[in-house]
Backbone atoms as SQL, in Angstrom:
CREATE TABLE atoms (id INTEGER PRIMARY KEY, chain TEXT, resi INTEGER, resn TEXT, atom TEXT, x REAL, y REAL, z REAL);
INSERT INTO atoms VALUES
  (1, 'A', 1, 'MET', 'N', 11.521, -27.605, -53.301),
  (2, 'A', 1, 'MET', 'CA', 10.891, -28.276, -52.180),
  (3, 'A', 1, 'MET', 'C', 11.004, -29.779, -52.350),
  (4, 'A', 2, 'LYS', 'N', 11.124, -30.485, -51.242),
  (5, 'A', 2, 'LYS', 'CA', 11.314, -31.928, -51.295),
  (6, 'A', 2, 'LYS', 'C', 10.017, -32.673, -51.025),
  (7, 'A', 3, 'ASP', 'N', 9.964, -33.941, -51.488),
  (8, 'A', 3, 'ASP', 'CA', 8.886, -34.874, -51.147),
  (9, 'A', 3, 'ASP', 'C', 7.501, -34.332, -51.441),
  (10, 'A', 4, 'GLY', 'N', 7.337, -33.627, -52.528),
  (11, 'A', 4, 'GLY', 'CA', 6.026, -33.155, -52.915),
  (12, 'A', 4, 'GLY', 'C', 5.502, -31.987, -52.108),
  (13, 'A', 5, 'LEU', 'N', 6.361, -31.273, -51.401),
  (14, 'A', 5, 'LEU', 'CA', 5.883, -30.146, -50.598),
  (15, 'A', 5, 'LEU', 'C', 5.255, -29.058, -51.458),
  (16, 'A', 6, 'GLU', 'N', 5.638, -28.993, -52.732),
  (17, 'A', 6, 'GLU', 'CA', 5.037, -27.988, -53.596),
  (18, 'A', 6, 'GLU', 'C', 3.525, -28.183, -53.702),
  (19, 'A', 7, 'VAL', 'N', 3.048, -29.402, -53.463),
  (20, 'A', 7, 'VAL', 'CA', 1.614, -29.674, -53.481),
  (21, 'A', 7, 'VAL', 'C', 0.905, -28.825, -52.439),
  (22, 'A', 8, 'MET', 'N', 1.550, -28.572, -51.324),
  (23, 'A', 8, 'MET', 'CA', 0.919, -27.824, -50.254),
  (24, 'A', 8, 'MET', 'C', 0.665, -26.371, -50.625),
  (25, 'A', 9, 'ASP', 'N', 1.344, -25.853, -51.641),
  (26, 'A', 9, 'ASP', 'CA', 1.114, -24.481, -52.073),
  (27, 'A', 9, 'ASP', 'C', -0.005, -24.376, -53.112),
  (28, 'A', 10, 'ARG', 'N', -0.558, -25.512, -53.514),
  (29, 'A', 10, 'ARG', 'CA', -1.680, -25.500, -54.457),
  (30, 'A', 10, 'ARG', 'C', -2.986, -25.495, -53.687),
  (31, 'A', 11, 'ASP', 'N', -4.064, -25.105, -54.359),
  (32, 'A', 11, 'ASP', 'CA', -5.372, -25.107, -53.731),
  (33, 'A', 11, 'ASP', 'C', -6.014, -26.477, -53.914),
  (34, 'A', 12, 'LEU', 'N', -5.540, -27.450, -53.161),
  (35, 'A', 12, 'LEU', 'CA', -6.046, -28.814, -53.240),
  (36, 'A', 12, 'LEU', 'C', -6.658, -29.215, -51.916),
  (37, 'A', 13, 'HIS', 'N', -7.533, -30.183, -51.958),
  (38, 'A', 13, 'HIS', 'CA', -8.045, -30.787, -50.735),
  (39, 'A', 13, 'HIS', 'C', -7.382, -32.145, -50.605),
  (40, 'A', 14, 'VAL', 'N', -6.797, -32.384, -49.469),
  (41, 'A', 14, 'VAL', 'CA', -6.025, -33.599, -49.233),
  (42, 'A', 14, 'VAL', 'C', -6.577, -34.282, -47.994),
  (43, 'A', 15, 'ILE', 'N', -6.793, -35.599, -48.072),
  (44, 'A', 15, 'ILE', 'CA', -7.128, -36.339, -46.867),
  (45, 'A', 15, 'ILE', 'C', -5.825, -36.541, -46.130),
  (46, 'A', 16, 'GLU', 'N', -5.698, -35.927, -44.999),
  (47, 'A', 16, 'GLU', 'CA', -4.466, -35.937, -44.212),
  (48, 'A', 16, 'GLU', 'C', -4.367, -37.220, -43.401),
  (49, 'A', 17, 'THR', 'N', -3.202, -37.828, -43.410),
  (50, 'A', 17, 'THR', 'CA', -2.954, -39.005, -42.588),
  (51, 'A', 17, 'THR', 'C', -1.731, -38.762, -41.734),
  (52, 'A', 18, 'GLY', 'N', -1.601, -39.535, -40.670),
  (53, 'A', 18, 'GLY', 'CA', -0.454, -39.384, -39.785),
  (54, 'A', 18, 'GLY', 'C', 0.863, -39.531, -40.510),
  (55, 'A', 19, 'GLU', 'N', 0.937, -40.463, -41.449),
  (56, 'A', 19, 'GLU', 'CA', 2.186, -40.695, -42.175),
  (57, 'A', 19, 'GLU', 'C', 2.586, -39.458, -42.976),
  (58, 'A', 20, 'VAL', 'N', 1.614, -38.860, -43.661),
  (59, 'A', 20, 'VAL', 'CA', 1.906, -37.661, -44.445),
  (60, 'A', 20, 'VAL', 'C', 2.308, -36.528, -43.514),
  (61, 'A', 21, 'TYR', 'N', 1.587, -36.371, -42.415),
  (62, 'A', 21, 'TYR', 'CA', 1.907, -35.311, -41.457),
  (63, 'A', 21, 'TYR', 'C', 3.325, -35.488, -40.938),
  (64, 'A', 22, 'GLU', 'N', 3.671, -36.680, -40.546),
  (65, 'A', 22, 'GLU', 'CA', 5.011, -36.928, -40.005),
  (66, 'A', 22, 'GLU', 'C', 6.080, -36.591, -41.033),
  (67, 'A', 23, 'ARG', 'N', 5.876, -36.994, -42.282),
  (68, 'A', 23, 'ARG', 'CA', 6.890, -36.766, -43.303),
  (69, 'A', 23, 'ARG', 'C', 7.018, -35.289, -43.662),
  (70, 'A', 24, 'TRP', 'N', 5.886, -34.597, -43.820),
  (71, 'A', 24, 'TRP', 'CA', 5.928, -33.226, -44.296),
  (72, 'A', 24, 'TRP', 'C', 6.209, -32.216, -43.209),
  (73, 'A', 25, 'PHE', 'N', 5.668, -32.406, -42.036),
  (74, 'A', 25, 'PHE', 'CA', 5.725, -31.347, -41.043),
  (75, 'A', 25, 'PHE', 'C', 6.577, -31.670, -39.826),
  (76, 'A', 26, 'ARG', 'N', 6.971, -32.929, -39.648),
  (77, 'A', 26, 'ARG', 'CA', 7.752, -33.267, -38.466),
  (78, 'A', 26, 'ARG', 'C', 8.976, -34.103, -38.811),
  (79, 'A', 27, 'GLY', 'N', 9.163, -34.364, -40.079),
  (80, 'A', 27, 'GLY', 'CA', 10.252, -35.232, -40.506),
  (81, 'A', 27, 'GLY', 'C', 11.609, -34.569, -40.427),
  (82, 'A', 28, 'PRO', 'N', 12.643, -35.277, -40.866),
  (83, 'A', 28, 'PRO', 'CA', 14.012, -34.777, -40.742),
  (84, 'A', 28, 'PRO', 'C', 14.288, -33.519, -41.560),
  (85, 'A', 29, 'ASP', 'N', 13.495, -33.256, -42.591),
  (86, 'A', 29, 'ASP', 'CA', 13.709, -32.073, -43.423),
  (87, 'A', 29, 'ASP', 'C', 12.958, -30.842, -42.916),
  (88, 'A', 30, 'ARG', 'N', 12.312, -30.962, -41.772),
  (89, 'A', 30, 'ARG', 'CA', 11.473, -29.883, -41.258),
  (90, 'A', 30, 'ARG', 'C', 12.225, -28.564, -41.155),
  (91, 'A', 31, 'GLU', 'N', 13.472, -28.607, -40.689),
  (92, 'A', 31, 'GLU', 'CA', 14.232, -27.373, -40.485),
  (93, 'A', 31, 'GLU', 'C', 14.641, -26.705, -41.794),
  (94, 'A', 32, 'THR', 'N', 14.720, -27.450, -42.885),
  (95, 'A', 32, 'THR', 'CA', 15.154, -26.886, -44.161),
  (96, 'A', 32, 'THR', 'C', 13.996, -26.612, -45.115),
  (97, 'A', 33, 'MET', 'N', 12.778, -26.945, -44.728),
  (98, 'A', 33, 'MET', 'CA', 11.624, -26.713, -45.606),
  (99, 'A', 33, 'MET', 'C', 11.390, -25.219, -45.769),
  (100, 'A', 34, 'ARG', 'N', 11.017, -24.844, -46.952),
  (101, 'A', 34, 'ARG', 'CA', 10.684, -23.456, -47.228),
  (102, 'A', 34, 'ARG', 'C', 9.238, -23.416, -47.705),
  (103, 'A', 35, 'LEU', 'N', 8.333, -23.290, -46.770),
  (104, 'A', 35, 'LEU', 'CA', 6.919, -23.205, -47.093),
  (105, 'A', 35, 'LEU', 'C', 6.502, -21.740, -47.079),
  (106, 'A', 36, 'SER', 'N', 5.487, -21.398, -47.844),
  (107, 'A', 36, 'SER', 'CA', 5.039, -20.011, -47.894),
  (108, 'A', 36, 'SER', 'C', 4.063, -19.681, -46.767),
  (109, 'A', 37, 'ALA', 'N', 3.686, -20.670, -45.959),
  (110, 'A', 37, 'ALA', 'CA', 2.770, -20.446, -44.837),
  (111, 'A', 37, 'ALA', 'C', 3.073, -21.473, -43.759),
  (112, 'A', 38, 'PRO', 'N', 2.637, -21.223, -42.531),
  (113, 'A', 38, 'PRO', 'CA', 2.833, -22.231, -41.487),
  (114, 'A', 38, 'PRO', 'C', 1.998, -23.482, -41.784),
  (115, 'A', 39, 'PRO', 'N', 2.447, -24.660, -41.348),
  (116, 'A', 39, 'PRO', 'CA', 1.696, -25.891, -41.600),
  (117, 'A', 39, 'PRO', 'C', 0.241, -25.812, -41.146),
  (118, 'A', 40, 'SER', 'N', -0.025, -25.137, -40.037),
  (119, 'A', 40, 'SER', 'CA', -1.406, -25.040, -39.558),
  (120, 'A', 40, 'SER', 'C', -2.300, -24.321, -40.574),
  (121, 'A', 41, 'GLU', 'N', -1.756, -23.342, -41.276),
  (122, 'A', 41, 'GLU', 'CA', -2.540, -22.622, -42.280),
  (123, 'A', 41, 'GLU', 'C', -2.879, -23.529, -43.459),
  (124, 'A', 42, 'TYR', 'N', -1.905, -24.328, -43.918),
  (125, 'A', 42, 'TYR', 'CA', -2.189, -25.294, -44.980),
  (126, 'A', 42, 'TYR', 'C', -3.286, -26.245, -44.551),
  (127, 'A', 43, 'PHE', 'N', -3.141, -26.773, -43.342),
  (128, 'A', 43, 'PHE', 'CA', -4.120, -27.741, -42.863),
  (129, 'A', 43, 'PHE', 'C', -5.524, -27.142, -42.836),
  (130, 'A', 44, 'LEU', 'N', -5.680, -25.995, -42.211),
  (131, 'A', 44, 'LEU', 'CA', -7.006, -25.399, -42.087),
  (132, 'A', 44, 'LEU', 'C', -7.579, -24.988, -43.434),
  (133, 'A', 45, 'ARG', 'N', -6.716, -24.656, -44.389),
  (134, 'A', 45, 'ARG', 'CA', -7.176, -24.232, -45.704),
  (135, 'A', 45, 'ARG', 'C', -7.556, -25.396, -46.608),
  (136, 'A', 46, 'GLN', 'N', -6.807, -26.519, -46.541),
  (137, 'A', 46, 'GLN', 'CA', -7.004, -27.510, -47.601),
  (138, 'A', 46, 'GLN', 'C', -6.866, -28.968, -47.195),
  (139, 'A', 47, 'CYS', 'N', -6.727, -29.281, -45.956),
  (140, 'A', 47, 'CYS', 'CA', -6.542, -30.675, -45.556),
  (141, 'A', 47, 'CYS', 'C', -7.680, -31.167, -44.679),
  (142, 'A', 48, 'PHE', 'N', -7.891, -32.457, -44.714),
  (143, 'A', 48, 'PHE', 'CA', -8.899, -33.096, -43.893),
  (144, 'A', 48, 'PHE', 'C', -8.287, -34.295, -43.183),
  (145, 'A', 49, 'ILE', 'N', -8.729, -34.539, -41.968),
  (146, 'A', 49, 'ILE', 'CA', -8.353, -35.730, -41.210),
  (147, 'A', 49, 'ILE', 'C', -9.498, -36.721, -41.344),
  (148, 'A', 50, 'ALA', 'N', -9.178, -37.960, -41.658),
  (149, 'A', 50, 'ALA', 'CA', -10.186, -39.020, -41.660),
  (150, 'A', 50, 'ALA', 'C', -10.075, -39.765, -40.330),
  (151, 'A', 51, 'THR', 'N', -11.090, -39.638, -39.486),
  (152, 'A', 51, 'THR', 'CA', -11.074, -40.259, -38.173),
  (153, 'A', 51, 'THR', 'C', -11.754, -41.619, -38.212),
  (154, 'A', 52, 'GLU', 'N', -11.354, -42.473, -37.322),
  (155, 'A', 52, 'GLU', 'CA', -12.016, -43.765, -37.159),
  (156, 'A', 52, 'GLU', 'C', -13.264, -43.560, -36.306),
  (157, 'A', 53, 'PRO', 'N', -14.284, -44.392, -36.466),
  (158, 'A', 53, 'PRO', 'CA', -15.527, -44.225, -35.708),
  (159, 'A', 53, 'PRO', 'C', -15.366, -44.367, -34.197),
  (160, 'A', 54, 'ASP', 'N', -14.317, -45.048, -33.759),
  (161, 'A', 54, 'ASP', 'CA', -14.131, -45.271, -32.324),
  (162, 'A', 54, 'ASP', 'C', -12.967, -44.458, -31.758),
  (163, 'A', 55, 'GLU', 'N', -12.618, -43.351, -32.407),
  (164, 'A', 55, 'GLU', 'CA', -11.463, -42.554, -31.995),
  (165, 'A', 55, 'GLU', 'C', -11.710, -41.886, -30.647),
  (166, 'A', 56, 'ALA', 'N', -11.104, -42.416, -29.609),
  (167, 'A', 56, 'ALA', 'CA', -11.329, -41.930, -28.247),
  (168, 'A', 56, 'ALA', 'C', -10.825, -40.508, -28.045),
  (169, 'A', 57, 'LEU', 'N', -9.833, -40.083, -28.807),
  (170, 'A', 57, 'LEU', 'CA', -9.258, -38.749, -28.632),
  (171, 'A', 57, 'LEU', 'C', -9.838, -37.705, -29.592),
  (172, 'A', 58, 'LEU', 'N', -10.923, -38.036, -30.258),
  (173, 'A', 58, 'LEU', 'CA', -11.504, -37.096, -31.216),
  (174, 'A', 58, 'LEU', 'C', -11.877, -35.772, -30.555),
  (175, 'A', 59, 'SER', 'N', -12.391, -35.813, -29.351),
  (176, 'A', 59, 'SER', 'CA', -12.764, -34.562, -28.680),
  (177, 'A', 59, 'SER', 'C', -11.540, -33.669, -28.449),
  (178, 'A', 60, 'VAL', 'N', -10.383, -34.261, -28.212),
  (179, 'A', 60, 'VAL', 'CA', -9.150, -33.489, -28.028),
  (180, 'A', 60, 'VAL', 'C', -8.740, -32.836, -29.348),
  (181, 'A', 61, 'VAL', 'N', -8.855, -33.577, -30.439),
  (182, 'A', 61, 'VAL', 'CA', -8.541, -33.029, -31.764),
  (183, 'A', 61, 'VAL', 'C', -9.473, -31.867, -32.075),
  (184, 'A', 62, 'ILE', 'N', -10.759, -32.033, -31.796),
  (185, 'A', 62, 'ILE', 'CA', -11.734, -30.961, -32.055),
  (186, 'A', 62, 'ILE', 'C', -11.421, -29.743, -31.199),
  (187, 'A', 63, 'ASP', 'N', -11.065, -29.960, -29.942),
  (188, 'A', 63, 'ASP', 'CA', -10.717, -28.836, -29.068),
  (189, 'A', 63, 'ASP', 'C', -9.473, -28.101, -29.568),
  (190, 'A', 64, 'THR', 'N', -8.561, -28.826, -30.207),
  (191, 'A', 64, 'THR', 'CA', -7.304, -28.238, -30.678),
  (192, 'A', 64, 'THR', 'C', -7.437, -27.599, -32.050),
  (193, 'A', 65, 'LEU', 'N', -8.062, -28.305, -33.005),
  (194, 'A', 65, 'LEU', 'CA', -8.106, -27.858, -34.401),
  (195, 'A', 65, 'LEU', 'C', -9.480, -27.393, -34.868),
  (196, 'A', 66, 'GLY', 'N', -10.501, -27.689, -34.093),
  (197, 'A', 66, 'GLY', 'CA', -11.859, -27.425, -34.549),
  (198, 'A', 66, 'GLY', 'C', -12.409, -28.633, -35.285),
  (199, 'A', 67, 'ASP', 'N', -13.641, -28.541, -35.744),
  (200, 'A', 67, 'ASP', 'CA', -14.288, -29.676, -36.401),
  (201, 'A', 67, 'ASP', 'C', -14.552, -29.459, -37.887),
  (202, 'A', 68, 'ASP', 'N', -13.975, -28.419, -38.465),
  (203, 'A', 68, 'ASP', 'CA', -14.234, -28.098, -39.874),
  (204, 'A', 68, 'ASP', 'C', -13.470, -28.974, -40.861),
  (205, 'A', 69, 'ASN', 'N', -12.432, -29.668, -40.428),
  (206, 'A', 69, 'ASN', 'CA', -11.566, -30.396, -41.350),
  (207, 'A', 69, 'ASN', 'C', -11.461, -31.872, -40.978),
  (208, 'A', 70, 'ILE', 'N', -12.532, -32.440, -40.477),
  (209, 'A', 70, 'ILE', 'CA', -12.542, -33.844, -40.070),
  (210, 'A', 70, 'ILE', 'C', -13.678, -34.551, -40.793),
  (211, 'A', 71, 'VAL', 'N', -13.407, -35.723, -41.341),
  (212, 'A', 71, 'VAL', 'CA', -14.426, -36.600, -41.910),
  (213, 'A', 71, 'VAL', 'C', -14.261, -37.969, -41.264),
  (214, 'A', 72, 'MET', 'N', -15.294, -38.813, -41.366),
  (215, 'A', 72, 'MET', 'CA', -15.205, -40.139, -40.782),
  (216, 'A', 72, 'MET', 'C', -14.848, -41.169, -41.840),
  (217, 'A', 73, 'SER', 'N', -13.939, -42.048, -41.505),
  (218, 'A', 73, 'SER', 'CA', -13.530, -43.136, -42.378),
  (219, 'A', 73, 'SER', 'C', -14.357, -44.373, -42.073),
  (220, 'A', 74, 'VAL', 'N', -14.866, -45.019, -43.101),
  (221, 'A', 74, 'VAL', 'CA', -15.600, -46.267, -42.887),
  (222, 'A', 74, 'VAL', 'C', -14.855, -47.465, -43.463),
  (223, 'A', 75, 'ASP', 'N', -13.927, -47.221, -44.378),
  (224, 'A', 75, 'ASP', 'CA', -13.097, -48.269, -44.967),
  (225, 'A', 75, 'ASP', 'C', -13.918, -49.417, -45.563),
  (226, 'A', 76, 'TYR', 'N', -15.117, -49.116, -46.045),
  (227, 'A', 76, 'TYR', 'CA', -15.960, -50.127, -46.683),
  (228, 'A', 76, 'TYR', 'C', -15.377, -50.470, -48.042),
  (229, 'A', 77, 'PRO', 'N', -15.362, -51.679, -48.474),
  (230, 'A', 77, 'PRO', 'CA', -15.933, -52.908, -47.926),
  (231, 'A', 77, 'PRO', 'C', -14.897, -53.808, -47.246),
  (232, 'A', 78, 'HIS', 'N', -13.797, -53.276, -46.781),
  (233, 'A', 78, 'HIS', 'CA', -12.764, -54.105, -46.175),
  (234, 'A', 78, 'HIS', 'C', -13.279, -54.790, -44.914),
  (235, 'A', 79, 'ALA', 'N', -12.911, -56.045, -44.748),
  (236, 'A', 79, 'ALA', 'CA', -13.402, -56.847, -43.628),
  (237, 'A', 79, 'ALA', 'C', -12.975, -56.282, -42.279),
  (238, 'A', 80, 'ASP', 'N', -11.832, -55.584, -42.238),
  (239, 'A', 80, 'ASP', 'CA', -11.368, -55.045, -40.958),
  (240, 'A', 80, 'ASP', 'C', -11.901, -53.635, -40.689),
  (241, 'A', 81, 'GLY', 'N', -12.774, -53.137, -41.560),
  (242, 'A', 81, 'GLY', 'CA', -13.365, -51.816, -41.364),
  (243, 'A', 81, 'GLY', 'C', -14.536, -51.872, -40.397),
  (244, 'A', 82, 'PRO', 'N', -15.069, -50.728, -40.040),
  (245, 'A', 82, 'PRO', 'CA', -16.137, -50.667, -39.036),
  (246, 'A', 82, 'PRO', 'C', -17.539, -50.963, -39.562),
  (247, 'A', 83, 'PHE', 'N', -17.688, -51.250, -40.850),
  (248, 'A', 83, 'PHE', 'CA', -18.996, -51.545, -41.427),
  (249, 'A', 83, 'PHE', 'C', -19.530, -52.846, -40.843),
  (250, 'A', 84, 'PRO', 'N', -20.779, -52.975, -40.489),
  (251, 'A', 84, 'PRO', 'CA', -21.892, -52.039, -40.672),
  (252, 'A', 84, 'PRO', 'C', -22.191, -51.175, -39.452),
  (253, 'A', 85, 'ASP', 'N', -21.433, -51.281, -38.376),
  (254, 'A', 85, 'ASP', 'CA', -21.779, -50.604, -37.126),
  (255, 'A', 85, 'ASP', 'C', -20.993, -49.322, -36.876),
  (256, 'A', 86, 'GLY', 'N', -20.189, -48.894, -37.823),
  (257, 'A', 86, 'GLY', 'CA', -19.319, -47.746, -37.609),
  (258, 'A', 86, 'GLY', 'C', -20.043, -46.453, -37.313),
  (259, 'A', 87, 'VAL', 'N', -21.119, -46.171, -38.035),
  (260, 'A', 87, 'VAL', 'CA', -21.837, -44.913, -37.813),
  (261, 'A', 87, 'VAL', 'C', -22.462, -44.906, -36.416),
  (262, 'A', 88, 'ALA', 'N', -23.074, -46.012, -36.023),
  (263, 'A', 88, 'ALA', 'CA', -23.669, -46.097, -34.686),
  (264, 'A', 88, 'ALA', 'C', -22.592, -45.925, -33.616),
  (265, 'A', 89, 'GLU', 'N', -21.451, -46.541, -33.832),
  (266, 'A', 89, 'GLU', 'CA', -20.342, -46.412, -32.879),
  (267, 'A', 89, 'GLU', 'C', -19.871, -44.961, -32.789),
  (268, 'A', 90, 'PHE', 'N', -19.769, -44.313, -33.945),
  (269, 'A', 90, 'PHE', 'CA', -19.357, -42.909, -33.973),
  (270, 'A', 90, 'PHE', 'C', -20.368, -42.025, -33.245),
  (271, 'A', 91, 'LEU', 'N', -21.651, -42.250, -33.491),
  (272, 'A', 91, 'LEU', 'CA', -22.683, -41.438, -32.856),
  (273, 'A', 91, 'LEU', 'C', -22.697, -41.595, -31.338),
  (274, 'A', 92, 'ASP', 'N', -22.173, -42.707, -30.848),
  (275, 'A', 92, 'ASP', 'CA', -22.107, -42.948, -29.404),
  (276, 'A', 92, 'ASP', 'C', -20.857, -42.380, -28.742),
  (277, 'A', 93, 'LEU', 'N', -19.957, -41.772, -29.516),
  (278, 'A', 93, 'LEU', 'CA', -18.731, -41.226, -28.915),
  (279, 'A', 93, 'LEU', 'C', -19.061, -40.174, -27.862),
  (280, 'A', 94, 'PRO', 'N', -18.454, -40.285, -26.687),
  (281, 'A', 94, 'PRO', 'CA', -18.690, -39.263, -25.662),
  (282, 'A', 94, 'PRO', 'C', -17.869, -38.006, -25.945),
  (283, 'A', 95, 'ARG', 'N', -18.273, -36.892, -25.380),
  (284, 'A', 95, 'ARG', 'CA', -17.547, -35.623, -25.415),
  (285, 'A', 95, 'ARG', 'C', -17.418, -35.020, -26.822),
  (286, 'A', 96, 'VAL', 'N', -18.203, -35.519, -27.775),
  (287, 'A', 96, 'VAL', 'CA', -18.245, -34.919, -29.110),
  (288, 'A', 96, 'VAL', 'C', -19.684, -34.466, -29.321),
  (289, 'A', 97, 'SER', 'N', -19.873, -33.176, -29.577),
  (290, 'A', 97, 'SER', 'CA', -21.227, -32.621, -29.673),
  (291, 'A', 97, 'SER', 'C', -21.976, -33.175, -30.887),
  (292, 'A', 98, 'ARG', 'N', -23.285, -33.062, -30.809),
  (293, 'A', 98, 'ARG', 'CA', -24.133, -33.488, -31.926),
  (294, 'A', 98, 'ARG', 'C', -23.815, -32.665, -33.177),
  (295, 'A', 99, 'ASP', 'N', -23.573, -31.362, -32.991),
  (296, 'A', 99, 'ASP', 'CA', -23.228, -30.508, -34.135),
  (297, 'A', 99, 'ASP', 'C', -21.916, -30.943, -34.783),
  (298, 'A', 100, 'SER', 'N', -20.909, -31.281, -33.970),
  (299, 'A', 100, 'SER', 'CA', -19.639, -31.751, -34.521),
  (300, 'A', 100, 'SER', 'C', -19.829, -33.069, -35.257),
  (301, 'A', 101, 'LYS', 'N', -20.617, -33.957, -34.709),
  (302, 'A', 101, 'LYS', 'CA', -20.871, -35.240, -35.374),
  (303, 'A', 101, 'LYS', 'C', -21.553, -35.027, -36.720),
  (304, 'A', 102, 'ARG', 'N', -22.516, -34.092, -36.788),
  (305, 'A', 102, 'ARG', 'CA', -23.185, -33.795, -38.058),
  (306, 'A', 102, 'ARG', 'C', -22.181, -33.273, -39.089),
  (307, 'A', 103, 'LYS', 'N', -21.312, -32.355, -38.643),
  (308, 'A', 103, 'LYS', 'CA', -20.317, -31.810, -39.558),
  (309, 'A', 103, 'LYS', 'C', -19.383, -32.906, -40.064),
  (310, 'A', 104, 'ILE', 'N', -18.924, -33.759, -39.166),
  (311, 'A', 104, 'ILE', 'CA', -17.960, -34.807, -39.518),
  (312, 'A', 104, 'ILE', 'C', -18.594, -35.843, -40.446),
  (313, 'A', 105, 'LEU', 'N', -19.838, -36.200, -40.193),
  (314, 'A', 105, 'LEU', 'CA', -20.508, -37.212, -41.019),
  (315, 'A', 105, 'LEU', 'C', -21.038, -36.657, -42.334),
  (316, 'A', 106, 'TRP', 'N', -21.408, -35.391, -42.381),
  (317, 'A', 106, 'TRP', 'CA', -22.090, -34.884, -43.569),
  (318, 'A', 106, 'TRP', 'C', -21.485, -33.598, -44.131),
  (319, 'A', 107, 'ASP', 'N', -21.521, -32.522, -43.357),
  (320, 'A', 107, 'ASP', 'CA', -21.167, -31.203, -43.895),
  (321, 'A', 107, 'ASP', 'C', -19.739, -31.142, -44.436),
  (322, 'A', 108, 'ASN', 'N', -18.782, -31.666, -43.691),
  (323, 'A', 108, 'ASN', 'CA', -17.379, -31.595, -44.123),
  (324, 'A', 108, 'ASN', 'C', -17.133, -32.457, -45.359),
  (325, 'A', 109, 'ARG', 'N', -17.735, -33.622, -45.403),
  (326, 'A', 109, 'ARG', 'CA', -17.572, -34.500, -46.565),
  (327, 'A', 109, 'ARG', 'C', -18.188, -33.860, -47.802),
  (328, 'A', 110, 'ARG', 'N', -19.353, -33.233, -47.625),
  (329, 'A', 110, 'ARG', 'CA', -19.998, -32.541, -48.743),
  (330, 'A', 110, 'ARG', 'C', -19.082, -31.440, -49.263),
  (331, 'A', 111, 'ARG', 'N', -18.465, -30.689, -48.352),
  (332, 'A', 111, 'ARG', 'CA', -17.546, -29.624, -48.760),
  (333, 'A', 111, 'ARG', 'C', -16.284, -30.196, -49.423),
  (334, 'A', 112, 'LEU', 'N', -15.748, -31.274, -48.858),
  (335, 'A', 112, 'LEU', 'CA', -14.549, -31.911, -49.413),
  (336, 'A', 112, 'LEU', 'C', -14.769, -32.341, -50.868),
  (337, 'A', 113, 'TYR', 'N', -15.921, -32.960, -51.137),
  (338, 'A', 113, 'TYR', 'CA', -16.193, -33.471, -52.477),
  (339, 'A', 113, 'TYR', 'C', -16.907, -32.479, -53.383),
  (340, 'A', 114, 'GLY', 'N', -17.228, -31.290, -52.859),
  (341, 'A', 114, 'GLY', 'CA', -17.839, -30.254, -53.683),
  (342, 'A', 114, 'GLY', 'C', -19.303, -30.494, -54.005),
  (343, 'A', 115, 'PHE', 'N', -20.032, -31.247, -53.167),
  (344, 'A', 115, 'PHE', 'CA', -21.447, -31.495, -53.411),
  (345, 'A', 115, 'PHE', 'C', -22.255, -30.280, -52.958),
  (346, 'A', 116, 'GLU', 'N', -23.215, -29.899, -53.763),
  (347, 'A', 116, 'GLU', 'CA', -24.097, -28.789, -53.433),
  (348, 'A', 116, 'GLU', 'C', -25.355, -29.317, -52.754),
  (349, 'A', 117, 'LEU', 'N', -25.910, -28.512, -51.851),
  (350, 'A', 117, 'LEU', 'CA', -27.195, -28.853, -51.242),
  (351, 'A', 117, 'LEU', 'C', -28.284, -28.597, -52.261),
  (352, 'A', 118, 'VAL', 'N', -29.240, -29.505, -52.355),
  (353, 'A', 118, 'VAL', 'CA', -30.359, -29.367, -53.283),
  (354, 'A', 118, 'VAL', 'C', -31.623, -29.147, -52.446),
  (355, 'A', 119, 'GLY', 'N', -32.417, -28.181, -52.869),
  (356, 'A', 119, 'GLY', 'CA', -33.702, -27.950, -52.198),
  (357, 'A', 119, 'GLY', 'C', -33.600, -27.021, -51.142);
């Protein structure tokens, strides 16, 4: 396998980015790749999308892929990041349910990092 595709056959959690997606699943080697599962199965099993707090198309992504594999990016402490207003901006996104926002801000990140609920 080329370009680290063997990583996709391991049980890893990966923060998925557009660049990685383009290279692995839509790039010039797409026709010759030999994966043991369809790309959608890898994604749903072990990848996460980090969304920006002001992502206008987030509701479309949720409608297409669901909300189980999305976390919010804050890019703290970089000056061009959404801190300190990013969470408020995210909570104001239209067409994204309160339950999806809770999952994206808390539940999915907890699962990604393996944190257990206490109490």
